[in-house]
Backbone as CSV, one residue per row, in Angstrom:
resi,resn,N_x,N_y,N_z,CA_x,CA_y,CA_z,C_x,C_y,C_z
1,MET,0.764,-1.156,-0.118,-0.137,0.138,0.021,0.820,1.173,0.239
2,ALA,1.830,1.672,0.909,2.981,2.437,1.072,3.240,2.623,-0.613
3,SER,3.523,1.512,-1.530,3.700,1.797,-2.765,2.640,2.662,-3.615
4,LEU,1.797,2.414,-3.722,0.895,3.107,-3.769,0.734,4.330,-3.680
5,GLN,0.902,4.671,-2.730,0.846,6.119,-1.636,1.991,6.508,-2.319
6,GLY,3.177,6.269,-2.454,3.868,6.890,-2.717,4.305,7.106,-4.462
7,ARG,3.164,6.182,-5.263,3.333,6.558,-6.388,2.211,7.588,-6.446
8,PHE,1.261,8.015,-5.790,0.430,8.721,-6.039,0.763,10.393,-5.770
9,VAL,1.578,10.284,-4.618,2.640,11.472,-4.311,3.483,11.862,-5.266
10,THR,4.057,10.883,-5.647,5.364,11.450,-6.957,4.096,11.993,-8.234
11,ALA,3.038,11.371,-8.555,2.321,11.925,-9.710,1.691,13.026,-9.526
12,LEU,1.068,13.288,-8.231,0.765,14.419,-7.733,1.103,15.654,-7.946
13,LEU,2.563,15.377,-7.014,3.535,16.351,-7.619,4.210,16.735,-8.679
14,SER,4.392,15.596,-9.572,4.519,15.934,-10.917,3.273,16.851,-11.815
15,LEU,2.371,16.691,-11.404,1.033,17.685,-12.244,1.225,18.929,-11.516
16,VAL,1.515,19.030,-10.306,1.309,20.119,-9.645,3.029,21.341,-10.274
17,LEU,3.844,20.209,-10.452,4.873,20.925,-11.111,4.437,21.539,-12.615
18,ALA,4.099,20.097,-13.695,3.703,20.741,-14.506,3.108,21.869,-14.978
19,ALA,1.780,21.671,-14.042,0.814,23.138,-14.267,1.483,24.197,-13.597
20,GLY,2.293,24.410,-12.528,3.442,25.478,-12.608,4.053,25.967,-13.797
21,VAL,4.905,25.117,-14.416,6.000,25.651,-14.886,4.931,25.923,-16.515
22,SER,3.564,24.961,-16.595,3.136,25.278,-18.327,1.756,26.029,-17.721
23,PRO,1.696,27.387,-17.650,0.172,28.499,-17.632,-0.699,27.281,-18.541
24,ARG,-0.392,26.863,-19.734,-1.679,26.399,-20.255,-1.801,24.836,-19.855
25,ALA,-1.189,24.084,-19.027,-1.684,22.757,-18.586,-2.766,22.642,-17.652
26,SER,-3.774,22.565,-18.372,-5.146,22.161,-17.341,-6.178,21.618,-17.996
27,ALA,-7.234,21.376,-17.629,-7.713,20.154,-17.872,-8.333,20.306,-19.702
28,TRP,-7.944,21.693,-19.834,-8.389,21.704,-21.455,-7.588,22.193,-22.234
29,GLY,-7.279,21.438,-23.525,-6.173,21.399,-24.009,-5.455,20.775,-24.536
30,ASN,-4.608,20.231,-25.632,-3.703,19.561,-25.969,-2.562,19.015,-24.397
31,GLU,-2.090,19.935,-24.089,-0.993,19.641,-22.941,-1.528,19.093,-21.578
32,GLY,-3.173,19.734,-21.349,-3.892,19.672,-20.248,-4.189,18.084,-20.219
33,HIS,-4.703,17.549,-21.334,-5.439,16.317,-21.395,-3.783,15.640,-21.620
34,GLN,-2.770,15.678,-22.032,-1.569,14.912,-22.121,-1.151,14.455,-20.587
35,THR,-1.205,16.058,-19.664,-0.986,15.422,-18.502,-1.781,14.871,-17.756
36,VAL,-2.913,14.910,-17.863,-3.383,14.311,-17.040,-2.927,12.275,-17.285
37,GLY,-2.956,12.240,-18.781,-2.870,10.824,-18.986,-1.645,10.450,-18.696
38,ALA,-0.450,10.944,-18.559,1.104,10.986,-18.006,0.524,10.428,-16.684
39,VAL,-0.084,11.397,-15.926,-0.374,11.128,-14.466,-1.223,9.694,-14.074
40,ALA,-1.933,9.616,-15.019,-2.380,8.073,-15.027,-1.532,7.021,-15.470
41,ASP,-0.910,6.969,-16.433,0.198,5.941,-16.507,1.058,6.007,-15.553
42,THR,1.588,7.033,-14.986,2.124,6.655,-13.699,1.372,6.374,-12.691
43,LEU,0.427,6.234,-12.168,-0.549,5.428,-11.221,-0.848,4.373,-11.278
44,ILE,-0.732,3.993,-12.605,-1.433,2.323,-13.308,-0.050,1.574,-13.095
45,ALA,1.196,2.480,-13.528,2.476,1.434,-13.652,2.592,0.263,-12.654
46,GLY,2.886,-0.904,-13.415,3.135,-2.087,-12.517,1.670,-2.579,-11.685
47,THR,0.710,-2.164,-12.128,-0.600,-2.577,-11.683,-1.339,-3.588,-12.472
48,ASN,-2.643,-4.377,-12.110,-3.158,-5.313,-13.043,-4.100,-3.930,-13.568
49,ALA,-4.423,-2.601,-13.351,-5.012,-1.724,-14.009,-4.276,-1.593,-15.482
50,GLU,-2.914,-1.237,-15.166,-1.910,-1.284,-16.254,-2.023,-2.521,-17.548
51,VAL,-2.251,-3.428,-16.932,-2.158,-4.790,-17.854,-3.535,-4.972,-18.575
52,GLN,-4.461,-4.367,-18.097,-6.182,-4.236,-18.783,-5.936,-3.037,-19.714
53,VAL,-5.253,-2.091,-19.339,-5.430,-0.955,-20.139,-4.524,-1.094,-21.380
54,ARG,-3.188,-1.450,-21.313,-2.218,-2.029,-22.180,-3.212,-3.120,-23.155
55,THR,-3.844,-3.518,-22.868,-4.991,-4.771,-24.007,-5.782,-4.155,-24.874
56,LEU,-6.363,-2.821,-24.560,-6.767,-2.083,-24.958,-6.151,-0.926,-26.028
57,LEU,-4.729,-0.506,-26.010,-4.039,0.297,-26.405,-3.003,-0.190,-27.659
58,VAL,-2.928,0.367,-28.449,-2.030,-0.367,-29.506,-0.818,-0.355,-29.184
59,ALA,0.458,-1.534,-29.534,1.590,-1.116,-29.216,2.323,-0.044,-29.239
60,GLY,2.661,0.977,-28.061,3.590,1.959,-27.927,2.635,2.821,-27.871
61,GLU,1.701,2.687,-27.754,0.635,4.267,-27.153,0.500,4.092,-25.933
62,SER,0.132,5.081,-25.219,-0.104,5.433,-23.453,-1.241,6.105,-23.757
63,LEU,-1.682,6.357,-22.320,-2.913,6.933,-21.868,-2.465,8.369,-22.267
64,SER,-1.021,8.768,-21.995,-0.605,10.603,-22.399,-1.001,10.731,-24.204
65,LYS,-0.688,9.612,-25.019,-1.082,9.912,-26.194,-2.045,9.891,-26.520
66,VAL,-2.932,9.007,-26.142,-4.473,8.526,-26.473,-5.265,9.593,-25.849
67,SER,-5.024,10.515,-25.054,-5.986,11.115,-24.482,-6.491,12.463,-25.110
68,LEU,-5.557,12.548,-26.119,-6.293,13.428,-27.585,-7.226,13.082,-28.400
69,TRP,-7.542,11.687,-28.299,-8.684,11.185,-29.246,-9.705,11.609,-29.351
70,ALA,-10.571,11.725,-28.319,-11.879,12.187,-28.505,-12.158,13.781,-28.765
71,ASP,-10.910,14.786,-28.473,-10.918,15.837,-29.101,-10.678,15.746,-30.832
72,CYS,-9.792,14.965,-30.702,-9.537,15.101,-32.561,-10.864,14.381,-33.235
73,ALA,-11.724,13.584,-32.697,-13.005,13.194,-33.187,-13.902,14.171,-33.339
74,LYS,-13.753,14.962,-32.614,-14.535,16.225,-32.777,-13.964,17.249,-33.637
75,GLY,-12.919,17.135,-34.240,-12.347,18.332,-35.445,-11.550,19.067,-35.238
76,TYR,-10.942,19.045,-33.621,-10.464,19.690,-33.314,-8.631,19.724,-33.768
77,CYS,-8.377,18.677,-34.237,-6.890,18.088,-34.634,-6.507,17.977,-36.295
78,GLY,-7.748,18.434,-37.011,-7.494,18.425,-38.545,-8.284,17.345,-39.096
79,PRO,-8.291,16.996,-40.001,-9.153,15.567,-40.984,-9.479,14.545,-39.851
80,LEU,-10.866,14.002,-39.924,-11.089,12.962,-39.302,-10.843,11.858,-40.081
81,THR,-10.349,10.918,-39.084,-10.762,9.352,-39.905,-11.684,8.906,-39.989
82,PRO,-12.360,7.662,-40.469,-13.494,6.887,-40.698,-13.981,6.574,-39.249
83,GLU,-12.684,6.141,-39.085,-13.197,5.629,-37.010,-13.831,6.752,-36.119
84,MET,-13.088,7.814,-36.423,-13.580,9.330,-35.467,-15.122,9.758,-35.910
85,LEU,-15.175,9.803,-37.234,-16.305,9.925,-37.822,-17.444,9.248,-37.334
86,GLY,-17.320,7.884,-37.003,-17.966,6.820,-36.805,-18.368,7.437,-35.012
87,PHE,-17.813,7.824,-34.556,-17.826,8.157,-33.057,-18.575,9.503,-33.016
88,VAL,-18.315,10.058,-33.885,-19.260,11.451,-33.956,-20.232,11.420,-34.197
89,ASN,-20.355,10.543,-35.742,-21.793,10.233,-35.916,-22.947,9.242,-34.982
90,ALA,-22.260,8.550,-34.279,-22.910,7.490,-33.116,-23.235,8.304,-31.902
91,ASN,-22.348,9.625,-31.671,-22.450,10.476,-30.840,-22.605,11.723,-30.879
92,PRO,-23.837,12.370,-31.669,-23.791,13.559,-32.234,-23.924,14.665,-31.228
93,ARG,-24.367,14.382,-29.812,-23.852,15.696,-28.682,-22.724,15.609,-28.292
94,HIS,-21.885,14.641,-28.659,-20.219,15.569,-28.734,-19.756,15.740,-29.973
95,ALA,-20.516,16.262,-31.116,-19.685,16.960,-31.654,-19.219,18.181,-31.639
96,ALA,-18.373,18.704,-32.573,-17.727,20.000,-32.122,-18.627,20.943,-32.142
97,GLY,-18.203,22.091,-31.246,-19.618,22.969,-30.964,-20.101,22.725,-29.746
98,GLU,-20.038,21.731,-29.193,-21.113,21.144,-28.155,-20.136,20.876,-27.038
99,GLY,-19.927,22.553,-26.455,-19.022,22.755,-25.113,-17.743,23.027,-26.084
100,GLY,-17.203,22.779,-27.335,-15.895,23.199,-27.651,-16.095,24.519,-28.554
101,PRO,-15.317,24.887,-29.185,-15.095,26.251,-29.837,-15.847,26.115,-30.703
102,PRO,-16.485,27.171,-30.517,-17.778,27.307,-32.124,-16.687,27.450,-33.514
103,CYS,-15.479,28.118,-33.706,-15.081,27.931,-34.578,-14.375,26.581,-35.580
104,THR,-14.230,25.802,-34.754,-13.941,24.215,-35.600,-14.958,23.607,-35.305
105,ARG,-15.405,22.612,-36.256,-16.384,21.672,-36.177,-16.243,20.214,-36.760
106,ALA,-17.205,19.694,-36.369,-16.558,18.274,-37.083,-16.817,18.116,-38.365
107,ARG,-16.040,17.089,-38.965,-16.663,17.060,-40.656,-16.951,15.769,-40.727
108,ARG,-18.582,15.827,-40.946,-19.120,15.171,-41.166,-19.435,14.919,-42.623
109,PRO,-19.600,13.760,-43.487,-19.953,13.663,-44.576,-21.287,13.539,-44.809
């Protein structure tokens, strides 16, 4: 248990330091999402949760790297892949403009 507590404290301090160094590191925006993903990667390292997460990710991916997927699916990162279009079409309330910047819209066929 002490090991998990130590990891949590380390991850929390890392997050605080990252937020202090980067004024844009918040829950919004690429840096914030990637920071939260990196903290999650750190917290689950060496646990059964990491094993389960690795079964969902493609080799070489991390939670930090995939943390932007949903925003990209909304059209904030450029052209949408067929997989992203499927997500947006299946979840219309998650389309761009629903809480996102009004100037960027998901490109749906």
